[in-house]
C-alpha positions as CSV (number, residue, x, y, z in Angstrom):
1,X,58.6,66.0,65.6
2,X,56.3,68.5,67.3
3,X,57.6,67.3,70.7
4,X,61.2,67.9,69.5
5,X,60.4,71.4,68.4
6,X,58.5,72.1,71.6
7,X,61.6,71.0,73.7
8,X,63.9,73.3,71.6
9,X,61.7,76.2,72.1
10,X,61.6,75.5,75.9
11,X,65.4,75.3,76.0
12,X,65.7,78.6,74.0
13,X,63.4,80.3,76.4
14,X,65.2,79.0,79.5
15,X,68.5,80.0,78.1
16,X,67.2,83.5,77.3
17,X,65.8,83.8,80.8
18,X,69.1,82.7,82.4
19,X,71.0,85.2,80.2
20,X,68.7,88.1,81.1
21,X,68.9,87.2,84.9
22,X,72.6,86.9,84.9
23,X,73.1,90.1,82.8
24,X,70.7,92.2,84.9
25,X,72.3,90.9,88.1
26,X,75.8,91.7,86.9
27,X,74.6,95.0,85.6
28,X,73.2,95.9,89.0
29,X,76.4,94.8,90.7
30,X,78.4,96.9,88.2
31,X,76.1,99.9,88.7
32,X,76.5,99.7,92.5
33,X,80.3,99.6,92.2
34,X,80.2,102.6,89.9
35,X,78.0,104.5,92.4
36,X,80.4,103.6,95.2
37,X,83.4,104.8,93.1
38,X,81.6,108.0,92.3
39,X,81.0,108.7,96.0
40,X,84.6,108.1,96.9
41,X,85.7,110.2,94.0
42,X,83.4,113.1,95.1
43,X,81.3,113.1,91.9
44,X,78.1,112.7,93.9
45,X,77.3,113.2,97.6
46,X,78.5,110.3,99.7
47,X,75.4,110.4,101.9
48,X,71.8,111.3,101.8
49,X,72.2,113.6,104.8
50,X,75.1,114.7,107.1
51,X,75.6,117.1,110.0
52,X,78.3,118.3,112.3
53,X,77.3,119.9,115.6
54,X,79.0,121.3,118.7
55,X,77.8,119.1,121.5
56,X,77.8,121.9,124.2
57,X,75.9,124.7,122.4
58,X,74.2,122.9,119.5
59,X,75.8,125.1,117.0
60,X,75.7,123.5,113.6
61,X,79.1,123.6,111.9
62,X,78.2,121.7,108.7
63,X,75.0,120.3,107.2
64,X,73.5,118.7,104.1
65,X,69.9,117.9,104.0
66,X,69.8,117.8,107.8
67,X,65.9,117.8,107.9
68,X,65.4,115.2,105.2
69,X,63.3,112.3,106.7
70,X,65.3,109.1,106.4
71,X,65.2,105.5,107.8
72,X,67.4,105.4,110.9
73,X,67.8,101.6,111.3
74,X,69.5,100.9,114.5
75,X,69.9,104.5,115.5
76,X,66.4,104.2,117.1
77,X,68.1,102.3,119.9
78,X,69.7,105.6,121.1
79,X,66.2,106.5,122.2
80,X,65.7,103.1,123.9
81,X,68.9,103.7,126.0
82,X,68.0,107.3,126.7
83,X,64.5,106.5,128.1
84,X,66.0,103.7,130.2
85,X,68.7,105.8,131.7
86,X,66.3,108.6,132.4
87,X,64.1,106.2,134.3
88,X,67.2,105.1,136.3
89,X,67.9,108.8,137.0
90,X,64.4,109.4,138.2
91,X,64.6,106.4,140.5
92,X,61.7,104.4,139.0
93,X,64.1,101.5,138.0
94,X,67.7,100.4,138.8
95,X,70.5,99.2,136.6
96,X,70.6,96.1,138.8
97,X,67.0,95.3,138.2
98,X,66.5,91.7,136.8
99,X,65.0,91.6,133.4
100,X,63.3,88.4,132.1
101,X,63.4,87.8,128.3
102,X,60.0,87.1,126.8
103,X,59.3,84.7,123.9
104,X,58.8,87.7,121.7
105,X,62.2,89.2,122.6
106,X,63.9,85.8,121.9
107,X,62.6,85.7,118.3
108,X,63.8,89.0,117.2
109,X,66.3,88.7,114.4
110,X,69.3,90.6,113.2
111,X,72.1,91.6,115.7
112,X,71.3,89.8,118.9
113,X,72.7,88.1,122.0
114,X,70.5,85.1,121.4
115,X,68.2,85.5,124.5
116,X,66.2,82.5,125.4
117,X,62.7,82.8,126.7
118,X,62.9,83.0,130.5
119,X,66.5,84.1,130.7
120,X,67.1,86.8,133.4
121,X,69.8,89.6,133.1
122,X,70.4,92.8,135.0
123,X,69.0,95.8,133.1
124,X,72.6,97.2,132.8
125,X,73.8,94.0,131.1
126,X,71.0,94.3,128.4
127,X,71.7,98.1,127.8
128,X,75.4,97.3,127.4
129,X,74.5,94.7,124.8
130,X,72.3,97.3,123.0
131,X,75.0,100.1,123.0
132,X,78.0,97.8,122.1
133,X,76.7,95.3,119.7
134,X,73.2,96.7,118.8
135,X,71.3,93.7,120.1
136,X,67.8,93.7,118.9
137,X,66.6,91.2,121.4
138,X,68.1,93.1,124.3
139,X,66.4,96.3,123.1
140,X,63.2,94.4,123.0
141,X,63.5,92.9,126.5
142,X,64.4,96.4,127.9
143,X,61.4,98.0,126.2
144,X,59.0,95.3,127.4
145,X,60.4,95.6,131.1
146,X,60.1,99.4,131.2
147,X,56.7,99.8,129.5
148,X,55.0,96.5,129.6
149,X,55.1,96.1,125.8
150,X,57.0,97.4,122.9
151,X,53.9,99.2,121.6
152,X,53.7,101.1,124.8
153,X,57.3,101.8,124.8
154,X,57.2,103.2,121.2
155,X,54.6,105.7,122.5
156,X,57.2,106.8,125.1
157,X,59.8,107.2,122.4
158,X,57.7,109.4,120.3
159,X,56.6,111.5,123.4
160,X,60.3,112.0,124.3
161,X,61.1,112.9,120.7
162,X,58.5,115.6,120.7
163,X,59.9,117.0,124.1
164,X,63.4,117.2,122.6
165,X,62.2,119.1,119.4
166,X,62.7,116.1,117.1
167,X,60.1,117.3,114.7
168,X,61.2,115.1,111.7
169,X,61.0,111.9,113.8
170,X,58.3,109.1,114.1
171,X,59.3,105.9,115.8
172,X,57.5,102.7,114.9
173,X,59.6,100.1,116.7
174,X,62.3,99.8,119.3
175,X,65.1,98.0,117.3
176,X,65.1,99.6,113.8
177,X,64.5,96.4,111.8
178,X,62.6,96.7,108.6
179,X,58.8,96.6,109.2
180,X,56.8,93.5,108.6
181,X,53.6,93.2,106.5
182,X,51.2,96.0,107.8
183,X,53.8,97.6,110.0
184,X,55.1,101.1,109.8
185,X,58.7,102.3,109.2
186,X,60.8,104.5,111.5
187,X,61.7,107.9,110.2
188,X,64.0,110.6,111.4
189,X,66.7,113.2,110.2
190,X,70.3,113.9,110.8
191,X,69.3,117.0,112.8
192,X,67.1,115.0,115.1
193,X,69.6,112.3,115.6
194,X,72.1,115.0,116.6
195,X,69.5,116.4,119.1
196,X,69.1,112.9,120.6
197,X,72.9,112.3,120.8
198,X,73.3,115.7,122.7
199,X,70.8,114.5,125.3
200,X,72.1,110.9,125.5
201,X,75.7,111.8,126.2
202,X,74.7,113.7,129.4
203,X,74.5,110.2,130.9
204,X,78.1,109.0,131.6
205,X,77.3,105.3,131.2
206,X,76.5,105.9,127.5
207,X,80.1,106.9,126.6
208,X,81.5,104.2,128.8
209,X,79.6,101.6,126.8
210,X,79.9,103.1,123.4
211,X,83.6,103.5,123.7
212,X,84.1,99.8,124.7
213,X,85.4,97.9,121.7
214,X,84.8,94.5,123.1
215,X,83.2,93.0,126.2
216,X,81.4,89.8,127.3
217,X,77.9,88.8,128.0
218,X,76.3,85.7,129.7
219,X,79.0,85.3,132.3
220,X,81.8,85.6,129.7
221,X,80.5,83.0,127.3
222,X,79.4,85.4,124.7
223,X,81.6,88.2,123.1
224,X,80.1,91.8,122.5
225,X,82.0,93.4,119.6
226,X,81.4,97.0,118.9
227,X,79.9,97.8,115.6
228,X,81.7,101.2,115.5
229,X,84.9,100.5,113.7
230,X,86.3,104.0,114.3
231,X,86.9,103.4,118.0
232,X,90.7,103.3,118.5
233,X,91.5,104.8,115.1
234,X,90.2,108.3,115.5
235,X,91.7,110.3,118.4
236,X,89.1,111.3,121.0
237,X,86.2,109.3,119.5
238,X,84.2,107.5,122.2
239,X,80.8,106.7,120.6
240,X,78.1,106.6,119.6
241,X,75.9,104.3,117.3
242,X,75.7,102.6,114.0
243,X,72.7,101.5,111.9
244,X,72.1,99.6,108.7
245,X,69.2,98.1,106.7
246,X,68.8,97.7,102.9
247,X,66.3,100.6,102.9
248,X,68.3,102.9,105.3
249,X,71.8,102.2,103.9
250,X,74.7,102.7,106.3
251,X,74.2,105.2,109.1
252,X,76.6,106.5,111.8
253,X,76.2,108.9,114.7
254,X,79.6,109.6,116.2
255,X,81.0,111.8,118.9
256,X,84.5,112.8,119.8
257,X,86.2,115.0,122.3
258,X,89.5,116.9,122.2
259,X,90.5,119.2,125.0
260,X,87.2,121.0,125.9
261,X,85.6,120.6,122.4
262,X,83.1,117.8,121.9
263,X,81.6,117.3,118.5
264,X,78.8,115.3,117.2
265,X,78.6,113.9,113.6
266,X,75.8,112.2,111.7
267,X,75.9,110.6,108.3
268,X,72.9,108.8,106.9
269,X,72.2,106.9,103.8
270,X,75.7,105.9,102.7
271,X,76.2,103.0,100.2
272,X,78.8,101.0,102.2
273,X,80.2,100.7,105.7
274,X,83.7,101.9,104.8
275,X,82.5,105.2,103.4
276,X,80.3,106.0,106.4
277,X,83.5,105.7,108.6
278,X,85.6,107.7,106.2
279,X,83.0,110.5,105.8
280,X,82.6,110.6,109.6
281,X,86.4,111.0,109.9
282,X,86.2,113.9,107.4
283,X,83.5,115.7,109.2
284,X,85.0,115.4,112.7
285,X,88.5,116.2,111.4
286,X,87.2,119.4,109.7
287,X,85.6,120.4,113.0
288,X,88.6,119.9,115.2
289,X,90.9,121.5,112.7
290,X,88.8,124.5,112.0
291,X,87.2,125.4,115.3
292,X,88.2,126.1,118.8
293,X,86.5,126.7,122.1
294,X,87.2,130.0,123.9
295,X,86.3,130.2,127.6
296,X,85.6,133.9,128.6
297,X,83.8,133.8,132.1
298,X,83.2,131.1,134.5
299,X,80.0,130.7,136.6
300,X,80.4,132.2,140.0
301,X,83.5,134.1,139.3
302,X,83.2,137.8,139.6
303,X,83.5,140.2,136.6
304,X,85.1,143.7,136.5
305,X,82.0,145.6,137.4
306,X,80.6,146.8,140.7
307,X,77.0,147.3,142.0
308,X,76.5,149.8,144.9
309,X,74.0,148.5,147.5
310,X,72.1,151.4,149.0
311,X,71.3,151.0,152.7
312,X,72.9,147.4,152.7
313,X,75.1,145.6,155.1
314,X,77.8,145.8,152.4
315,X,78.5,149.0,150.3
316,X,79.6,147.4,147.0
317,X,79.5,144.0,145.4
318,X,80.7,142.4,142.2
319,X,78.2,140.4,140.2
320,X,78.9,137.0,138.6
321,X,77.8,135.2,135.4
322,X,74.8,133.0,135.9
323,X,76.6,130.3,133.9
324,X,79.9,129.6,132.0
325,X,80.4,131.8,129.0
326,X,82.4,130.4,126.1
327,X,82.1,130.4,122.4
328,X,83.1,128.2,119.4
329,X,84.8,130.2,116.7
330,X,87.1,129.5,113.8
331,X,90.7,129.4,114.7
332,X,92.3,132.8,114.2
333,X,89.2,134.8,114.9
334,X,89.9,135.4,118.6
335,X,90.9,139.0,118.0
336,X,87.4,139.7,116.6
337,X,85.6,138.7,119.7
338,X,84.0,141.6,121.7
339,X,82.4,141.4,125.2
340,X,79.7,143.9,126.3
341,X,77.8,144.5,129.6
342,X,74.3,145.5,128.7
343,X,71.3,146.8,130.7
344,X,73.6,147.0,133.7
345,X,72.1,148.2,137.0
346,X,74.9,149.8,139.0
347,X,72.8,150.6,142.2
348,X,70.3,148.4,144.1
349,X,68.5,149.2,147.4
350,X,68.8,146.5,150.2
351,X,67.6,144.0,150.9
352,X,68.8,142.2,147.8
353,X,68.0,138.5,147.1
354,X,70.6,136.0,146.0
355,X,70.4,135.6,142.2
356,X,69.1,139.1,141.5
357,X,69.7,140.0,137.9
358,X,71.7,143.3,137.3
359,X,72.4,143.0,133.6
360,X,73.8,140.7,130.8
361,X,77.1,139.6,129.4
362,X,76.9,139.6,125.5
363,X,79.7,138.1,123.4
364,X,79.9,139.2,119.7
365,X,82.1,138.2,116.8
366,X,82.3,141.6,115.2
367,X,78.6,142.6,115.1
368,X,77.2,139.0,115.3
369,X,75.9,138.0,118.8
370,X,77.3,134.6,119.6
371,X,76.0,134.1,123.2
372,X,74.8,136.0,126.2
373,X,74.1,135.2,129.9
374,X,72.7,137.0,133.1
375,X,74.8,138.8,135.4
376,X,73.5,138.2,139.0
377,X,74.3,138.9,142.6
378,X,75.6,135.8,144.1
379,X,74.8,136.4,147.8
380,X,71.9,137.7,149.8
381,X,72.5,141.3,151.0
382,X,70.4,142.3,154.1
383,X,69.7,145.9,155.3
384,X,72.5,147.4,157.1
385,X,72.4,148.7,160.7
386,X,70.5,151.7,161.8
387,X,73.7,153.8,161.6
388,X,74.4,152.6,158.1
389,X,71.0,153.4,156.9
390,X,71.1,156.9,158.6
391,X,74.5,157.6,156.7
392,X,72.8,156.6,153.5
393,X,69.8,158.9,154.3
394,X,72.2,161.8,154.9
395,X,74.2,161.1,151.7
396,X,71.0,161.1,149.7
397,X,69.9,164.4,151.2
398,X,73.2,166.1,150.5
């Protein structure tokens, strides 16, 4: 009798446990679906942080929580690629260098190209795998080759982040996977990722790789499929990097160019992949629809000002801007732009060195200063002949 009662109680407890488990699991799934619907309907922010930036000037066109420290997931690989390409640029390594996969690299999980211990690939092939399909094993092999170990490479990553002004960032690994027991997590912000992207796209190889929708690896036996599903669907989009872990959510740093305007967008902490792509589309579309680039002066082209050269081989010279002068403004605001020449020096005494500053060009939108650059003499001007100097002496006396 007691045995029968005991069995019944056990069955009741098991049934109750199963009910609670199934109920809580379905309630969690329902809550997750509800949050996703709220994000799509605009009831709650669709991301933890977001930013839209002009790539040329760094001007921020939109931001939400841009300095909030968040988990980047695979966005950390942007720094791996940057450091590798900077070393190539410096000449310390070559894209053709052979890289041997270690046992450790072959055991990294997540997205991978399934490197085997001892396999050898050119550095460029591994970087391509990192950029296109976010291969964790390839990123690890690259880091080990360039710094001897992933730990040493992480130190390089944090050093470079500091140099770029990425003050919200701490890197802990080279792939962005969740930390193991006793390990630290990566942290960064939408603003820091945009800074990193600005530096990264200075290297033409990056946009070539990140705009490739599909390629091959291991002599054509393995297909690399780009994780950025906006490629081919958003006009002008040619990169840059996705990221996802359970802790991070879905992240995306994207860049697109139309005419002479290149924008960088970042969305972080989105609940599903589809929303990160739709929110990126909204950000970039807003930027291209709202803003335009206005080119005002070109580096090396003379402006409508003259400098008199006392006692010089030439009598007058027109200065030039030290760099291109252009601004990003909202469409329709062109008539509000004003250009001023300030601190202008209209007379110099020879000899004059090339690059000598004679003033500044200041561009304002009404009373707001948008940009400024130096005005310089674009040629060395030596002393004139004895006769020329005598004429100047007579002129000054009179």
